[in-house]
C-alpha positions in Angstrom: 7.0 -15.4 -4.1 3.8 -14.0 -5.4 3.7 -13.7 -9.2 1.8 -10.7 -10.6 0.1 -9.6 -13.7 0.0 -5.8 -13.9 -2.5 -3.9 -16.2 -2.2 -0.3 -17.3 1.6 -0.9 -17.0 2.5 2.3 -19.0 0.2 4.5 -16.9 1.3 6.5 -13.9 0.1 4.0 -11.3 1.0 1.0 -13.4 4.6 2.2 -13.6 4.6 2.9 -9.8 3.4 -0.7 -9.2 6.2 -2.0 -11.4 8.8 0.1 -9.6 7.6 -1.0 -6.1 7.5 -4.6 -7.2 11.0 -4.5 -8.5 12.2 -3.4 -5.0 10.5 -6.3 -3.2 11.7 -9.8 -2.5 8.2 -11.3 -2.0 6.7 -10.4 -5.4 7.7 -10.6 -9.1 5.9 -9.4 -12.2 5.4 -12.2 -14.7 3.1 -10.3 -17.1 2.4 -6.7 -17.8 -0.1 -5.3 -20.3 -1.3 -1.9 -21.6 -4.1 -0.8 -23.9 -1.9 1.9 -25.4 1.6 0.4 -25.9 2.8 -3.1 -26.4 6.4 -4.1 -26.8 7.8 -1.3 -24.6 9.8 -2.0 -21.4 9.1 -0.7 -18.0 11.3 -1.5 -14.9 12.8 -4.4 -16.7 9.4 -5.9 -17.7 8.3 -6.1 -21.3 4.8 -4.6 -21.6 2.5 -6.7 -23.9 -0.7 -5.7 -25.7 -3.8 -5.9 -23.6 -5.2 -8.9 -25.5 -2.2 -11.0 -24.3 -3.8 -11.2 -20.9 -6.0 -14.0 -22.2 -2.9 -16.2 -22.5 -2.2 -16.0 -18.8 -3.5 -18.6 -16.3 -3.5 -19.3 -12.6 -0.6 -21.6 -13.3 1.5 -18.6 -14.4 0.2 -15.8 -12.2 -1.0 -15.6 -8.6 -2.8 -12.2 -8.7 -3.6 -9.3 -11.0 -3.1 -5.7 -10.0 -5.3 -3.2 -11.9 -5.1 0.6 -11.9 -6.7 1.6 -15.2 -10.1 3.1 -16.1 -13.5 1.5 -15.4 -14.3 0.1 -18.8 -10.9 -1.5 -19.2 -10.7 -2.6 -15.6 -14.0 -4.6 -15.9 -12.7 -6.4 -19.0 -9.4 -7.2 -17.3 -11.1 -8.6 -14.2 -13.6 -10.7 -16.3 -10.7 -12.1 -18.3 -8.8 -12.9 -15.1 -11.8 -14.6 -13.6 -12.1 -16.8 -16.7 -8.5 -18.1 -16.2 -8.7 -18.3 -12.4 -6.5 -15.3 -11.4 -7.4 -13.3 -8.2 -7.8 -9.6 -8.8 -6.7 -6.4 -6.8 -8.5 -3.4 -8.3 -7.5 0.2 -7.5 -9.5 1.7 -10.4 -12.4 4.0 -9.3 -15.4 5.7 -10.9 -17.3 2.5 -11.7 -21.0 2.7 -12.7 -23.5 0.5 -10.8 -23.6 -1.8 -13.8 -19.8 -2.1 -13.9 -19.8 -2.8 -10.1 -22.3 -5.6 -10.7 -19.9 -7.2 -13.3 -17.1 -7.1 -10.8 -19.3 -8.7 -8.2 -20.2 -11.4 -10.7 -16.5 -12.1 -11.3 -15.9 -12.5 -7.6 -18.0 -15.6 -7.7 -15.2 -17.3 -9.6 -12.1 -15.7 -8.1 -11.3 -13.5 -5.1 -11.7 -9.8 -6.0 -10.4 -7.0 -3.7 -11.4 -3.5 -4.6 -10.3 -0.3 -2.8 -10.7 3.3 -3.5 -7.5 3.9 -1.7 -4.6 1.5 -0.6 -3.2 3.9 2.0 -3.2 2.5 5.6 -3.5 6.1 6.8 -6.7 6.7 4.8 -8.1 3.5 6.3 -7.5 4.9 9.8 -8.9 8.3 8.7 -12.2 6.6 7.6 -12.7 5.1 11.0 -12.0 8.4 12.7 -14.4 10.3 10.4 -17.2 7.8 11.2 -16.5 8.2 14.9 -16.4 12.0 14.7 -19.7 12.2 12.7 -21.4 9.9 15.2 -20.0 11.6 18.3 -20.6 15.2 17.1 -24.1 14.9 15.7 -24.9 18.6 15.6 -21.7 19.7 13.9 -21.7 20.8 10.2 -19.6 18.7 7.9 -17.7 19.7 4.8 -15.4 17.5 2.8 -12.7 18.8 0.4 -10.6 16.6 -1.9 -7.7 17.7 -4.1 -6.1 15.7 -6.9 -4.0 16.2 -10.1 -5.6 17.7 -13.1 -5.8 14.5 -15.0 -8.0 12.6 -12.5 -11.2 11.6 -14.2 -13.7 10.9 -11.5 -15.1 13.5 -9.0 -15.5 13.3 -6.1 -12.7 10.8 -5.8 -13.3 7.2 -4.8 -11.8 7.9 -1.4 -14.0 10.9 -0.9 -17.1 8.8 -1.7 -15.9 6.2 0.8 -15.5 8.9 3.5 -19.0 10.3 2.7 -20.5 6.8 2.9 -19.0 6.5 6.4 -20.5 9.8 7.4 -23.9 8.8 6.1 -23.7 5.5 8.0 -22.9 7.3 11.2 -25.6 9.9 11.3 -28.7 11.0 9.4 -28.0 13.5 6.7 -30.2 15.4 4.2 -27.9 14.8 1.3 -24.7 16.0 -0.4 -24.2 19.5 -1.7 -21.5 19.7 -4.4 -19.9 23.1 -4.3 -21.8 26.4 -3.7 -22.8 29.2 -6.0 -24.9 32.3 -5.6 -27.2 32.5 -2.6 -26.5 29.1 -0.9 -26.8 29.2 2.8 -26.0 25.9 4.5 -29.0 23.8 5.4 -29.1 21.6 8.6 -28.0 18.1 7.9 -26.4 18.5 4.6 -22.8 17.5 3.8 -20.8 19.9 1.6 -18.5 18.3 -1.0 -15.8 20.1 -2.9 -13.5 18.6 -5.5 -10.4 20.5 -6.7 -8.1 19.5 -9.7 -4.8 21.1 -10.2 -1.2 20.4 -11.2 0.3 17.1 -10.2 -1.1 16.8 -6.6 -1.1 13.2 -5.6 -4.1 13.4 -3.3 -5.4 15.2 -0.3 -8.7 14.7 1.7 -9.9 16.9 4.5 -13.1 16.5 6.5 -14.1 19.6 8.5 -16.6 19.3 11.4 -17.6 22.7 12.9 -20.0 23.6 15.7 -20.3 24.6 19.3 -17.7 27.3 18.9 -15.0 24.9 17.7 -13.8 23.0 14.6 -12.2 19.6 14.0 -10.2 18.9 10.9 -9.2 15.4 9.8 -6.7 15.5 7.0 -4.8 12.9 4.9 -2.2 13.9 2.4 -0.4 11.4 0.1 3.1 12.6 -0.7 3.7 10.0 -3.4 1.8 7.4 -5.5 4.2 4.9 -4.0 2.1 4.5 -0.9 -0.8 3.3 -3.1 1.4 0.9 -5.0 2.9 -0.6 -1.8 -0.6 -1.1 -0.4 -1.8 -2.8 -3.6 1.2 -5.1 -3.5 0.4 -6.0 0.1 -3.2 -6.7 -1.0 -2.1 -8.9 -3.8 0.1 -11.1 -1.6 -2.7 -11.3 1.0 -5.4 -12.1 -1.6 -3.6 -14.7 -3.7 -4.4 -17.7 -1.5 -8.0 -16.6 -0.6 -11.2 -18.3 -1.7 -13.5 -16.6 -4.3 -15.4 -13.7 -2.9 -15.6 -10.0 -2.5 -12.9 -8.3 -0.4 -11.9 -4.9 0.7 -8.6 -3.4 1.9 -10.1 -3.2 5.3 -10.1 -7.0 5.4 -6.3 -7.0 5.1 -6.0 -4.2 7.7 -8.1 -6.1 10.3 -6.4 -9.5 9.6 -4.5 -10.2 12.8 -2.3 -12.7 11.1 -0.7 -10.1 8.8 
């Protein structure tokens, strides 16, 4: 049984993590916190004020699961590192300085960060890299769509896909949207972010050339897929040594 601490427990993803955990036999939530509401109850768990996380230790909790915002997330991870609790981080949109603070925390405890905890997205990333390398003359456009409350654009998953493209072939840079007279230049990668309604998440990479087009698309039908992936990551990470981990480490672990 892996004992969890969940941050952002009153947020959309925090609530989803609590719901997913309540349906599992291999995890239990021992502590849940929120910046905005303490004393409320979610999925049978009392949500405490954020400051109460300092009272938790590695003797009480095996791993922390965080889906919040960058500034809060860094503080949570640093607190967890001080008390010896491994961290699974699904928050995106970190600045370079914030990423550096997370890296520093991983010297004390294992820290696993992921822009997306979907197994399908992991496979898509590999396919996008292969396609970009195998079709070097094809134009590439990436479009991502999320709910209207999402803060960062492009999404963390979109940035991960773009990094894969850029590692697979030489590009001349990213072009975000188009306006006015804007013909496509050779080697550029078009990037388009859409925000509307309650859309969970959709990513499409279009490769076009040679009289044909290839579209690689992933669509998340529910946040539950991300919550389940994060719980898998927490169970996997809890016994690891301090260090910097990615969801791909779990996906490629043949013992899982």
